[in-house]
N, C-alpha and C positions, 0 to 999 in steps of 0.2 A: 504494500500500500504506500502511495506517495505521502511523504510528510511535508507539510507546508509550514514555513516559519515566517512570521511577520515580526517586525521590530517591536520591542517593548513599548516604545513611544507611541506606535500606531495602535497597539492593543490597549494600553492603559490611558492614552491621551496625555502622557507626561513625557518629559525628556529625562532619560535615565543615563547618568554619567558613569563611566568606568571608574573603578576604584583607583586606577593608576594613571588614567589619562582622560582628557575631556572627550565627550562623545563627538563623532564626526558631525559636520554641519548638516548632512542629509541622513542622519542615522535612521529616522523613521521611514525613509524611502527604500531601504534595503530589504530584500527578501530572497529566499532561495528554497528549492526543494531537493531532496535526495531520495532516490528510489533504487533499491537493489535490483540488479538485472541478472544476478546469478544467485543460487541458493546460499543462505547464510550458514548452512552446514554442508560440508562436502567431504568426500572420501577419495583416497588414492592408494592403490597398492604399491606405488613406487616411492622410493626414498630419494632424497637429494634433488628432487624436481619440484619447483615451486608451483603452487596452485593459486589461481587468481579468484578473488572475490570482488566482483565489479559492481559499481554503483553509477547511476546517471545523475550527475550534478547539474541542476538547471538554475541559472541566475534569472529569477522571475521578475526582477525589478527593472525600472527604466534607466538605471545607472549601472555602469560597469563596476565590477567588484573583484577583489582577490580573495582567495580562500586558503586558510592554513590547514594542511592535511597531516594527520599524525596517526601512527599505529603504535599501541603500547599495551601494557598489562598482558604480555604473552605468558601463558601459564605453564608452558613446558620449556625447559632450558634447552632441549634438543630440537626445538623448532625456531627458525629464523624468520622474522617478519620484516617486510618492507612496505612502504606506502608507494602507490603507483599513480601515474597519469597515463591512461591508456595502457600500453604494454611496457612503458619505461618506468622502472622502479628505483627507489632510493632507500638506502639503509638509515635514513634520518628524516625528520619532518621536512616538508617542502611546501611551497606556495604556488598556486595556479591562478592566473588571471582569466576571468570569464567575462566576455562582453555582455552588455545588457540583452536580455531575452535570448540567451545562448546556452548551449549545453556542452558538457564534456564528460567523458568516461574516466572515473577515478576509482581508487579502491586499494586493496591489500593483496600482497603476494606472500604466501607462507611456504617456506621450504622445510620439510621434515628431514631430520638426520637420524631418526630412530623410530622404531615402532611406537605407536601410542596416539594420543590425541592432545589437542591444545586449543584454548580459546585465545582470542585477541580482540582488543577494542579499536575501532576505527572512528576517528573524530574529524569533523569538518566544521571550521569556524569562519564566519565572515570577518574580514578585516575592515570592511566599511562600517560594520556595526558588530562589535565584539560580543554583544549580548545574544547574537544569533548563532546557534550551534546545533550540531547533529551528532549523535553517537549511536553506534551499533556494535554488537558483539558477533564475531564470526567463529566458527568451530571447524577444525580439520581433524579427520581420522586418517592415519597413515600406516602403511605396511600391513602387518598381520591384523592390527586393530581395524584397518579399513576393510580387509577381507571379511573379518567377523561382522562388521557393520552391514556389508552387502548381504551376507548370508542370513543375518537376523532379520533384516528388512524383507528379503526375499521370502523367508519362511513365514513372515506375518502377512504379506500381501501377495505372494506368488512371484513377483518380479521386483527388482531394484535397479533403477537407472541412475547412474552417476552423472555429475556435471562434467561436460567435456573439458579436456585440457590439451593445449592452452586455450583460454578464452579471455579476450577476443582472439579470433582465429586469423592469423596472417599467412599461414601456410597449411600444413597438415594439422589435424586435431584428432585426439583419441577419445572415444566414447566407450566407457566400460559399463557392463550391466551384469546382473546375476539372476539366475533362475532357481526357484525352489525345487523344480523337477524338470526333467527333459521334456521337450515338446517343440512345436513349430514356433518360429520367430520371424517377425518382420521388423526391421529397423530402418526408418525412412526419415528424410529431411523435407520440411515444408517451408514455404515462404510465409510472410505475414498474412497473405490473402487466403492461405490454406491450400495453395497449389503445390502438388508434389514436385520436388525438384531433383531428388536423388533417392534411390533405394540402396542402402548400404549392405543389407543382408536379407535374404528371403529363403528360409529353409528350416532345418532341424538342428537344435542345439541340445547338448546334454545338461544335466544339473550342474550348477556352479557358476564361476565368474568367467565372462567372455569380454571381448572388446572388438571394436571396428575403427577404421580410420576414414576420415573425410578430408578431401583436399580443397573444399570450397568451390567445387565445380558441379555442373549439372550432369545428367545422364550422358550427354554427348561430349563431356570433357571441357565444356566452355566455362570459364570463370564466371561466377555469379557476382551480382552487384553487392556493394557494401550494405550492411543492414542487419536487422534481427531476423533470425530463422528459428524454427522449432524442429526438434527431432523427437520422434515418437517410437516407442517400443510396444509392439503388439505381440502377445504370446498366448499360448494355450491357457496360461495361468493368470493373465492380467495384462493391464496396459499402463504405461507411464509416459509422460511427456515433459521435456525441459526445453529451455531456449538458449541460444548462443548468439554471439555478435560476430559478424564477419567484417574485418577491416583489412583492406589491402594497402 
């Protein structure tokens, strides 16, 4: 769900000053939204490979603004977190400029170096109005812990479909899934209008964890346009759908 933040001055009808600095001249005019575009909980059986948690940051005000991005409170010392702008990540807090009425993909990349799980907090704060902020917690399961997660989810619902990696997609991307029991499987990619653009697998799979690769092309091998796509797993035991972002 999109979260919309309006300045305190606009909400309360008063000017609220920072404890350390005067409020900007246009403090009440700033606003932004942040919407997750990938699941807040993800799994990967691979170690030493970062997983993206992406968010759509929209500057909804009529003024340009900059935003301070931070990832912290990583609960597992064997997991390394970075804050990201698109697919470019930084091991320290960073700032992004967003023009008025414009959007950017931002988020967190977490690389696991051991089996287990970890939480991390992602913060976005307006520099134009320091009273406007967003915070979300993301969770990653990795290695054997991820495999167990797939199997537990599959056992409870019949199928478990993981978030693709990497996401956003710039080249190839990997899509992992698990089945509670063997059966027929279709793994397909659709555009936002619901049009089928690629079938990644159509056949029989055994019980357990499987994966497929997608190169961002359609059935004829032609590269698809940038944007949001959906991939859907249909099996004998259930159905699951997730979305990804293609960026060339």
